[in-house]
N, C-alpha and C positions, 0 to 999 in steps of 0.2 A: 712464506713465513710472515710476510707483511699482513696478508689477509687474516692469518691466525691471530696475530697480535691485535688486529682491529677487533676481531670477534671476542677475544678474551678480555679486552678493555671495556667492552660494552657492559652496561649495568645489567643485573639479573632481570629487572623488570623489562628492559628493552629486549633482551634475549627471549624472554618468555612471550612477549608480544609478537616477536618475529616468528617464533616457533608456532604459535597459535595461528598466525596469518598464513604461514606456509601450509599447515595442515588443512586449513579452511579452503584455500585456493586449490590445493591438490585434490581435495575431496570434491569440490564443485566441478573441476575438470574431469574427474573420474565419473561423476554422475552424468555429465553431459555426453561422455563418450560411451559409457556402458549402461547407463540407466540407473535409477535409484535402487531398484530391487536387486539388480545383479552386482552392485558394488558392495564390498565388505570393508569393515574397519581395518582388517589385516591388509587388504589390497591398498587401501588409502595410506596406511602407515609405511608400507613398503615403497610406494611410489614417491612419498614425501621424504623418504630416507630417515625416518625416525622410528624409535621403538614403538611396538604396539601399545605398551603401557603408557607411553607419552601421549599417543593419540587419544586414548581413553581418558587420560588426565584432563586434557583440554576439552574433549567432547565425549561425554559418556555414551553417546549413541549417534546413529546417523540422523535421527530426529533433531538432536542438539545442533548438528551441523546445519541442517536446513533452517532451524530457528535463527542461527547466526546469519544465514543468507538473507532471511526475511529482515533481520535487523539492519544489515548493511544496505539493502535495497531502500528501506524507509529513510535511513540517514542520508543516502545519496539523493533520494527524491527531495527531501526537505532542503538540502543544500542547493540543489539546482534551481528549485522553485524560488527560494529566498533570494538567490543571486539574480535570477532573471527578473523578478518583480522589483528588486531594488533599482534596476536599470530601466524599468518601465512603470514608474510610479503613476503616470497619467493614463495608462492603458485602460481601455474600456473593460467591463466585466468579462465579456466574451473572450477577449484577447488573453486576459489573466487565466481564465479557465482552460483555454487552449494550452497555455504554458504548463499548467498542472497535469493535464492529460497526456500531452505529447511527450513531456519529459519522462513520464513513467514508461511509456512505450519505448523511448530511446534506451532507458536503462535495461529493459527486459528483452530487447530486440534479439539478442543471441541466446535467450533462454526459453524459447517457446516450447521446446520439447520437454524441458525440465518442468515448466509450469504445468504442462499437460499431465505429467505424472503426479504432481502435487494437488491439482484440482480435484482429483478423485476422492481425496480425503474430506472434501466439503460435505459429502453425504454421510460422514461419520462424526456426529457432533462432539463425541467425547475424545476423538483422536487429537493428540497434541498439535498436529499440523493442520487441522481443519480450519479453513479460512473464516468460519463462522463460530468456531468453538471457543471455550474459555481459555485454551492454551495460547491462542493468538490474539487475545483481547488487547494487550499492549500495542501490538503491531497495528491493529485496526484503529486504535485511538490515535496513534501517531500519523497514520495515513489520513484519517478524518481531519486532523489538525492542519495538514498541508492544504486540504481543500478549503478549510476555514481561512487560512492565510491568503489563498487566492481570492476569496470573496472580499476580504479586506473590510473597508468601511462603507461598502456599497449600501445605499439607502434601501432597506427592506423592512417589512413588518417584523416585529420581534419573533413571532411564532415561526415565520418562514426562515428567518436567520438561524433559529435554533435547530431546525430540521435540515436545512439545505446542505451543510457539510456531510452529514450522514447519507443523505440522498445522493449526493455526488459520488461518495465512496461506493455506494451500491451500484450506481451507473458505471463507474470505472471497472468494477468487478465483472459486470456483464460485457463491457468492451474487451477486457482481457480474455474472456472466454472466446469471443469472436476472433480475437487476435491469434489465439492458439491454432484455430482452424483456417485462418486466412493464408492461402497459398499464392496470393498475388505478389508481384515483385516488391520486395521490401515492405510487404503488408500495406500497400498503398490504399487498398479498400478500407482497411481499419482506420487509417488516417482521415480519409474522406468521411467515413461514418462519424468519427469524433467531431469533425468540424460541423457536419450537418446537424447532429444531435444537439451540440452545444448552442448552435444558432436557435434551434427550437426551444431549448431550455430558457435562454435569455428572453425570448419573446413571451414565453409562458410566465416568467417572473414578472414581466411588465403587466400582464393581465391580472395576476393574483393580488396586485396592490389595490385594485379597485374596491371601494367600500362595500359594494353590493356582494362581494364574494366573502366577506367576513364570516357570515353564518356557515358557509360551506367549509371554510378553513377550520372553524371551530369543530364541526362534525368530523372532519378528516383527522384532525389531531387527536380527538377523543378516541376515534377508531384505532389509530395507530398505537396509542398508549395502552388501550385495552388488549391489543394483540401483542404487547411487549416489544413493539418495534420502535417505540419512541419513549424510553424510560426517563428522559431528563425531566426534572421538575418544571412544571409549567411556568412561563413568564407571566408577569402581571397582565400583559395584554391578552395572553391566551386565556387567563382566568376570566377576564372581562368578556371575551368572546363566548365562553361557555355559559356564563350567567345570562346571556341574551338568547340562549337556545330555547326553543319552545318546549 
């Protein structure tokens, strides 16, 4: 009776949030156990102990549930990186990038099989769950923002600073694909790959600062914009680089 009184005394908004959270966590557990394709909204509602109509009220489809999963992953990633960076304000760039990459692997450690079923949509640009499609653009933007946070106020040329967060996001997507296939204990090979690649990235960044590489950078960014891979407006320094192109 006490528990019932506690429930009825809760505000409608709180009960709604609790119901939504229950359905989401039940759905993810169902996806992990039975796979995304084999799971149904009816099965999810039954295991959550809610009416089928209630499940559809909060999540119109399984795709909506996966989108909520994406959102929760991005929020968790941002919080972990922000917290870790606030405790490591003097950390070198490589250490900050390791925080961003390894924390994402920590979050997804138990969802490798689920990720495998979701990555297949990447080849379907119009699918709402495609990692490269318009339906997940807000998630990409939030993920890119986390890598920008890790870069911080590192001294970099303006053009490199503009591209680097997106480049790191693309790199981390490739790492996640390897992560899915990594059968080593606790995916240790992926962790070592991350550390090795980030060490190379930091060394490369040191090289691209040289003035002799400015013409090359100008050509590179022009190429990326023409291919639609770098749509951001050019910075003043980037404009200056292009003006000096032969």
